[in-house]
C-alpha positions in Angstrom: -0.1 0.1 0.1 1.4 3.4 -0.7 0.4 6.7 0.8 0.4 10.2 -0.8 1.0 13.3 0.6 -1.2 16.1 -0.7 0.9 19.4 -0.1 -1.2 22.6 -0.4 0.7 25.9 -1.0 0.5 28.3 1.6 1.3 31.9 1.9 1.9 33.9 5.1 -1.0 36.2 5.8 -0.5 39.8 5.3 -1.5 43.1 6.9 -2.2 46.2 5.0 -0.1 49.5 5.7 -1.8 52.8 5.7 -0.4 55.0 3.1 1.6 52.2 1.3 1.1 49.7 -1.4 3.2 47.0 0.4 2.0 44.7 2.8 3.1 43.5 6.1 3.9 39.6 6.1 2.6 38.1 9.4 5.5 35.5 10.9 4.1 34.7 14.5 1.4 36.1 16.7 2.3 36.5 20.4 -0.6 37.6 23.2 -0.3 38.6 26.8 -3.0 38.1 29.2 -3.8 40.0 32.3 -2.6 43.4 31.3 -5.6 45.7 32.3 -6.7 45.6 36.3 -10.4 45.9 35.5 -10.3 42.8 33.2 -8.5 40.8 35.7 -11.2 41.6 38.2 -14.1 40.9 35.8 -12.4 37.3 35.1 -12.3 36.7 38.8 -8.7 38.0 39.9 -7.8 39.8 42.7 -4.2 40.5 42.2 -3.7 43.4 39.6 0.0 43.9 40.6 2.6 43.3 37.8 3.0 39.6 38.6 4.7 37.3 35.9 3.2 37.7 32.5 1.1 35.1 30.9 1.9 34.6 27.2 0.4 32.5 24.5 0.6 31.9 21.0 -1.7 31.9 18.0 -0.8 30.4 14.7 -0.1 33.1 11.9 -2.8 31.9 9.8 -5.4 32.9 12.5 -5.1 36.5 11.2 -7.8 37.7 9.2 -8.1 41.3 7.5 -10.6 44.2 8.3 -14.1 43.7 6.9 -13.7 39.9 6.9 -16.6 37.4 7.7 -15.4 35.3 10.7 -17.0 31.9 11.0 -18.4 30.9 14.3 -16.0 28.2 15.3 -17.0 24.7 16.3 -16.7 23.2 19.8 -17.7 26.3 21.5 -21.2 28.0 22.9 -19.4 31.2 24.2 -17.4 33.0 21.7 -15.7 36.1 23.1 -14.3 39.5 21.9 -11.3 41.0 23.3 -10.1 44.2 21.8 -6.3 45.0 21.8 -3.6 47.3 20.6 -1.2 45.2 18.3 2.3 45.9 17.9 4.0 44.7 14.6 7.8 43.8 14.9 10.1 45.3 12.1 13.6 44.4 13.8 15.0 41.6 15.4 15.6 41.6 19.2 16.3 39.1 22.1 16.6 40.1 25.9 15.8 43.8 24.7 15.7 46.5 27.6 12.3 48.1 28.1 13.9 51.5 27.3 15.0 50.2 23.9 12.0 47.6 22.9 9.8 50.2 20.9 12.8 50.6 18.6 11.6 47.2 17.5 8.0 48.3 16.3 7.4 49.0 12.7 3.6 49.6 13.4 0.7 49.4 15.2 -2.9 48.2 14.6 -6.3 47.3 16.3 -7.2 43.7 16.8 -9.4 41.4 18.4 -8.3 38.1 20.4 -11.3 35.9 19.7 -11.6 33.4 22.5 -13.7 30.1 23.0 -14.2 31.2 26.8 -16.1 28.0 27.8 -13.0 26.2 26.6 -10.7 28.3 28.4 -12.4 28.4 31.7 -12.6 24.4 31.5 -8.8 24.4 30.9 -8.2 26.7 33.7 -10.4 24.6 36.1 -8.1 21.5 35.3 -5.0 23.3 35.1 -4.6 22.7 31.4 -3.2 24.8 28.4 -5.3 27.3 26.7 -4.3 26.3 23.3 -7.7 25.3 21.9 -9.4 28.4 23.5 -7.3 30.8 21.7 -6.0 29.0 18.5 -8.5 28.3 15.8 -9.3 29.5 12.3 -9.8 33.1 12.1 -9.3 33.8 15.8 -7.0 37.0 15.1 -8.9 39.8 13.1 -6.4 42.7 12.6 -6.9 46.1 10.8 -4.3 48.1 8.7 -1.2 49.1 10.2 -0.1 52.6 11.2 3.6 53.1 10.7 5.6 54.5 13.6 7.6 57.0 11.1 4.2 58.6 10.5 2.5 58.0 13.7 4.8 57.4 16.7 4.1 55.1 19.5 0.7 55.3 21.3 1.0 55.8 25.0 -2.4 57.0 25.6 -6.0 56.9 23.7 -9.2 55.5 23.6 -9.7 51.8 22.9 -13.0 50.5 22.4 -15.4 48.0 20.9 -19.2 47.6 19.9 -21.2 44.7 18.9 -24.2 45.9 16.7 -23.7 49.5 17.9 -23.7 48.7 21.2 -20.7 49.8 23.3 -19.1 46.9 25.2 -15.4 47.6 25.9 -14.0 51.0 26.5 -10.8 52.4 28.1 -7.5 54.1 27.7 -4.1 52.5 26.6 -2.7 54.4 29.6 -4.6 51.8 32.1 -2.3 48.9 30.7 -0.4 47.3 33.6 2.6 46.6 31.5 3.4 49.5 28.8 3.8 48.1 25.2 7.6 48.6 25.8 7.6 46.4 28.9 5.4 43.8 27.1 7.9 43.4 24.2 10.7 43.5 26.5 9.4 40.9 28.8 8.3 38.7 25.9 12.0 39.2 24.0 13.2 37.5 27.3 11.6 34.2 26.5 12.1 34.3 22.5 13.9 36.3 20.1 11.6 38.4 18.2 12.0 38.4 14.5 10.5 40.9 11.8 6.8 39.8 11.0 6.0 39.0 14.4 2.8 40.8 15.8 2.0 41.3 19.6 -1.1 41.8 21.3 -0.8 43.7 24.4 -3.8 42.9 26.3 -7.7 43.8 26.7 -9.5 46.1 28.9 -12.9 45.1 30.7 -16.1 44.4 29.1 -15.3 41.0 27.2 -18.3 39.0 26.4 -20.2 36.9 24.0 -20.7 37.4 20.1 -23.1 35.4 18.0 -23.6 34.4 14.6 -25.2 37.2 12.4 -23.6 40.2 14.7 -21.2 42.9 13.6 -18.1 43.9 15.5 -16.6 47.2 15.4 -13.8 48.3 17.4 -11.0 51.1 17.2 -8.1 52.9 18.9 -7.8 56.3 18.8 -5.4 57.6 16.2 -4.3 54.2 15.1 -7.4 52.9 13.4 -10.6 50.6 13.1 -11.5 47.2 12.5 -14.8 45.7 11.7 -15.9 42.2 10.9 -19.0 40.1 10.9 -19.4 36.8 12.6 -21.0 34.1 10.2 
Protein backbone atom coordinates (compact mmCIF):
# COMPACT_ATOMS: atom_id res chain seq x y z
CA UNK A 1 0.00 0.00 0.00
CA UNK A 2 1.27 3.47 -0.84
CA UNK A 3 0.43 6.67 0.90
CA UNK A 4 0.34 10.01 -0.84
CA UNK A 5 1.01 13.39 0.69
CA UNK A 6 -1.10 16.23 -0.58
CA UNK A 7 0.98 19.38 -0.18
CA UNK A 8 -0.98 22.58 -0.48
CA UNK A 9 0.70 25.87 -1.25
CA UNK A 10 0.52 28.31 1.63
CA UNK A 11 1.34 31.98 1.86
CA UNK A 12 1.86 33.89 5.06
CA UNK A 13 -1.02 36.22 5.87
CA UNK A 14 -0.29 39.91 5.30
CA UNK A 15 -1.61 43.13 6.75
CA UNK A 16 -2.22 46.34 4.81
CA UNK A 17 -0.09 49.34 5.73
CA UNK A 18 -1.79 52.69 5.74
CA UNK A 19 -0.44 54.99 3.04
CA UNK A 20 1.59 52.24 1.37
CA UNK A 21 1.14 49.76 -1.46
CA UNK A 22 3.28 47.14 0.30
CA UNK A 23 1.92 44.73 2.90
CA UNK A 24 3.30 43.45 6.18
CA UNK A 25 3.84 39.64 6.19
CA UNK A 26 2.86 38.05 9.50
CA UNK A 27 5.36 35.54 10.91
CA UNK A 28 4.06 34.73 14.41
CA UNK A 29 1.29 35.99 16.71
CA UNK A 30 2.08 36.53 20.40
CA UNK A 31 -0.46 37.61 23.03
CA UNK A 32 -0.31 38.65 26.67
CA UNK A 33 -3.07 38.06 29.19
CA UNK A 34 -3.96 40.03 32.33
CA UNK A 35 -2.74 43.48 31.29
CA UNK A 36 -5.68 45.65 32.39
CA UNK A 37 -6.71 45.65 36.07
CA UNK A 38 -10.45 45.87 35.40
CA UNK A 39 -10.29 42.87 33.06
CA UNK A 40 -8.42 40.85 35.70
CA UNK A 41 -11.20 41.62 38.16
CA UNK A 42 -14.02 40.78 35.75
CA UNK A 43 -12.36 37.41 35.12
CA UNK A 44 -12.38 36.65 38.84
CA UNK A 45 -8.84 37.71 39.69
CA UNK A 46 -7.86 39.91 42.61
CA UNK A 47 -4.13 40.52 42.18
CA UNK A 48 -3.71 43.38 39.74
CA UNK A 49 -0.01 43.88 40.41
CA UNK A 50 2.56 43.27 37.71
CA UNK A 51 2.96 39.54 38.44
CA UNK A 52 4.65 37.20 36.00
CA UNK A 53 3.27 37.81 32.52
CA UNK A 54 1.04 35.21 30.87
CA UNK A 55 2.02 34.81 27.20
CA UNK A 56 0.42 32.57 24.59
CA UNK A 57 0.68 32.07 20.84
CA UNK A 58 -1.77 31.91 17.95
CA UNK A 59 -0.81 30.47 14.56
CA UNK A 60 -0.11 33.09 11.91
CA UNK A 61 -3.00 31.87 9.77
CA UNK A 62 -5.43 32.90 12.54
CA UNK A 63 -5.01 36.45 11.22
CA UNK A 64 -7.86 37.84 9.12
CA UNK A 65 -8.18 41.32 7.66
CA UNK A 66 -10.55 44.19 8.24
CA UNK A 67 -13.99 43.60 6.77
CA UNK A 68 -13.77 39.81 6.90
CA UNK A 69 -16.63 37.45 7.66
CA UNK A 70 -15.42 35.37 10.60
CA UNK A 71 -16.93 31.92 10.86
CA UNK A 72 -18.31 31.02 14.28
CA UNK A 73 -15.86 28.35 15.47
CA UNK A 74 -16.85 24.78 16.35
CA UNK A 75 -16.70 23.26 19.83
CA UNK A 76 -17.92 26.37 21.64
CA UNK A 77 -21.13 28.00 22.77
CA UNK A 78 -19.41 31.06 24.23
CA UNK A 79 -17.24 32.97 21.75
CA UNK A 80 -15.84 36.19 23.28
CA UNK A 81 -14.31 39.38 21.87
CA UNK A 82 -11.18 41.02 23.31
CA UNK A 83 -10.05 44.25 21.63
CA UNK A 84 -6.33 45.01 21.83
CA UNK A 85 -3.52 47.24 20.60
CA UNK A 86 -1.28 45.20 18.28
CA UNK A 87 2.41 46.00 17.81
CA UNK A 88 4.06 44.80 14.60
CA UNK A 89 7.76 43.94 14.94
CA UNK A 90 10.10 45.20 12.24
CA UNK A 91 13.53 44.44 13.74
CA UNK A 92 15.02 41.39 15.44
CA UNK A 93 15.68 41.54 19.15
CA UNK A 94 16.28 39.31 22.17
CA UNK A 95 16.66 40.29 25.84
CA UNK A 96 15.82 43.85 24.88
CA UNK A 97 15.68 46.42 27.71
CA UNK A 98 12.34 48.18 28.09
CA UNK A 99 13.87 51.55 27.22
CA UNK A 100 14.96 50.14 23.84
CA UNK A 101 12.01 47.84 23.10
CA UNK A 102 10.00 50.29 21.01
CA UNK A 103 12.87 50.49 18.51
CA UNK A 104 11.77 47.02 17.34
CA UNK A 105 8.25 48.20 16.42
CA UNK A 106 7.36 48.86 12.77
CA UNK A 107 3.77 49.94 13.39
CA UNK A 108 0.52 49.48 15.26
CA UNK A 109 -2.98 48.21 14.55
CA UNK A 110 -6.20 47.35 16.32
CA UNK A 111 -6.87 43.65 16.76
CA UNK A 112 -9.35 41.30 18.41
CA UNK A 113 -8.28 38.21 20.31
CA UNK A 114 -11.25 35.88 19.76
CA UNK A 115 -11.61 33.35 22.57
CA UNK A 116 -13.65 30.19 23.09
CA UNK A 117 -14.35 31.20 26.69
CA UNK A 118 -16.01 27.96 27.72
CA UNK A 119 -12.93 26.02 26.62
CA UNK A 120 -10.64 28.48 28.36
CA UNK A 121 -12.58 28.21 31.62
CA UNK A 122 -12.53 24.42 31.46
CA UNK A 123 -8.78 24.42 30.80
CA UNK A 124 -8.18 26.83 33.66
CA UNK A 125 -10.22 24.70 36.07
CA UNK A 126 -8.17 21.59 35.34
CA UNK A 127 -4.85 23.44 35.11
CA UNK A 128 -4.49 22.70 31.40
CA UNK A 129 -3.23 24.83 28.48
CA UNK A 130 -5.36 27.42 26.64
CA UNK A 131 -4.36 26.33 23.13
CA UNK A 132 -7.76 25.28 21.80
CA UNK A 133 -9.44 28.24 23.51
CA UNK A 134 -7.26 30.78 21.73
CA UNK A 135 -5.94 29.11 18.58
CA UNK A 136 -8.52 28.33 15.91
CA UNK A 137 -9.37 29.43 12.38
CA UNK A 138 -9.82 33.21 12.05
CA UNK A 139 -9.14 33.77 15.76
CA UNK A 140 -7.18 37.02 15.24
CA UNK A 141 -8.82 39.78 13.17
CA UNK A 142 -6.34 42.65 12.71
CA UNK A 143 -6.76 46.02 11.00
CA UNK A 144 -4.38 48.06 8.86
CA UNK A 145 -1.02 49.06 10.32
CA UNK A 146 -0.14 52.65 11.16
CA UNK A 147 3.62 53.03 10.70
CA UNK A 148 5.71 54.39 13.56
CA UNK A 149 7.54 56.75 11.22
CA UNK A 150 4.31 58.58 10.43
CA UNK A 151 2.43 58.05 13.68
CA UNK A 152 4.78 57.45 16.61
CA UNK A 153 4.16 55.18 19.59
CA UNK A 154 0.71 55.41 21.23
CA UNK A 155 1.03 55.77 24.98
CA UNK A 156 -2.56 56.78 25.60
CA UNK A 157 -5.81 56.95 23.64
CA UNK A 158 -9.30 55.53 23.69
CA UNK A 159 -9.64 51.81 22.94
CA UNK A 160 -13.17 50.55 22.35
CA UNK A 161 -15.34 47.80 20.87
CA UNK A 162 -19.03 47.64 20.01
CA UNK A 163 -21.28 44.78 18.90
CA UNK A 164 -24.25 45.69 16.68
CA UNK A 165 -23.77 49.32 17.68
CA UNK A 166 -23.78 48.60 21.43
CA UNK A 167 -20.64 49.64 23.29
CA UNK A 168 -19.04 46.71 25.11
CA UNK A 169 -15.44 47.70 25.84
CA UNK A 170 -14.08 51.19 26.45
CA UNK A 171 -10.85 52.23 28.18
CA UNK A 172 -7.59 54.10 27.63
CA UNK A 173 -4.25 52.62 26.62
CA UNK A 174 -2.66 54.32 29.63
CA UNK A 175 -4.55 51.85 31.85
CA UNK A 176 -2.34 48.96 30.78
CA UNK A 177 -0.48 47.39 33.70
CA UNK A 178 2.55 46.84 31.48
CA UNK A 179 3.28 49.38 28.76
CA UNK A 180 3.82 48.21 25.20
CA UNK A 181 7.57 48.60 25.72
CA UNK A 182 7.47 46.46 28.86
CA UNK A 183 5.39 43.77 27.13
CA UNK A 184 7.86 43.55 24.24
CA UNK A 185 10.88 43.60 26.54
CA UNK A 186 9.54 40.80 28.73
CA UNK A 187 8.49 38.69 25.75
CA UNK A 188 11.98 39.09 24.26
CA UNK A 189 13.43 37.44 27.36
CA UNK A 190 11.66 34.19 26.40
CA UNK A 191 12.09 34.22 22.63
CA UNK A 192 13.99 36.20 20.02
CA UNK A 193 11.50 38.46 18.26
CA UNK A 194 11.76 38.60 14.48
CA UNK A 195 10.48 40.91 11.75
CA UNK A 196 6.92 39.88 10.93
CA UNK A 197 5.96 38.99 14.51
CA UNK A 198 2.90 40.75 15.90
CA UNK A 199 2.19 41.24 19.60
CA UNK A 200 -1.29 41.63 21.12
CA UNK A 201 -0.87 43.76 24.26
CA UNK A 202 -3.93 42.85 26.33
CA UNK A 203 -7.61 43.73 26.58
CA UNK A 204 -9.60 46.01 28.89
CA UNK A 205 -12.77 45.08 30.77
CA UNK A 206 -16.08 44.45 29.02
CA UNK A 207 -15.27 41.23 27.18
CA UNK A 208 -18.38 39.26 26.30
CA UNK A 209 -20.11 36.89 23.92
CA UNK A 210 -20.74 37.38 20.23
CA UNK A 211 -23.14 35.33 18.14
CA UNK A 212 -23.69 34.42 14.51
CA UNK A 213 -25.05 37.33 12.49
CA UNK A 214 -23.55 40.04 14.70
CA UNK A 215 -21.21 42.82 13.55
CA UNK A 216 -18.15 43.80 15.56
CA UNK A 217 -16.65 47.26 15.20
CA UNK A 218 -13.69 48.45 17.25
CA UNK A 219 -10.92 51.00 17.24
CA UNK A 220 -8.05 52.75 18.95
CA UNK A 221 -7.73 56.52 18.89
CA UNK A 222 -5.33 57.64 16.14
CA UNK A 223 -4.39 54.01 15.32
CA UNK A 224 -7.42 52.93 13.29
CA UNK A 225 -10.56 50.82 13.24
CA UNK A 226 -11.50 47.23 12.49
CA UNK A 227 -14.83 45.65 11.57
CA UNK A 228 -15.92 42.07 10.95
CA UNK A 229 -19.11 40.04 10.78
CA UNK A 230 -19.62 36.76 12.63
CA UNK A 231 -20.99 34.10 10.30
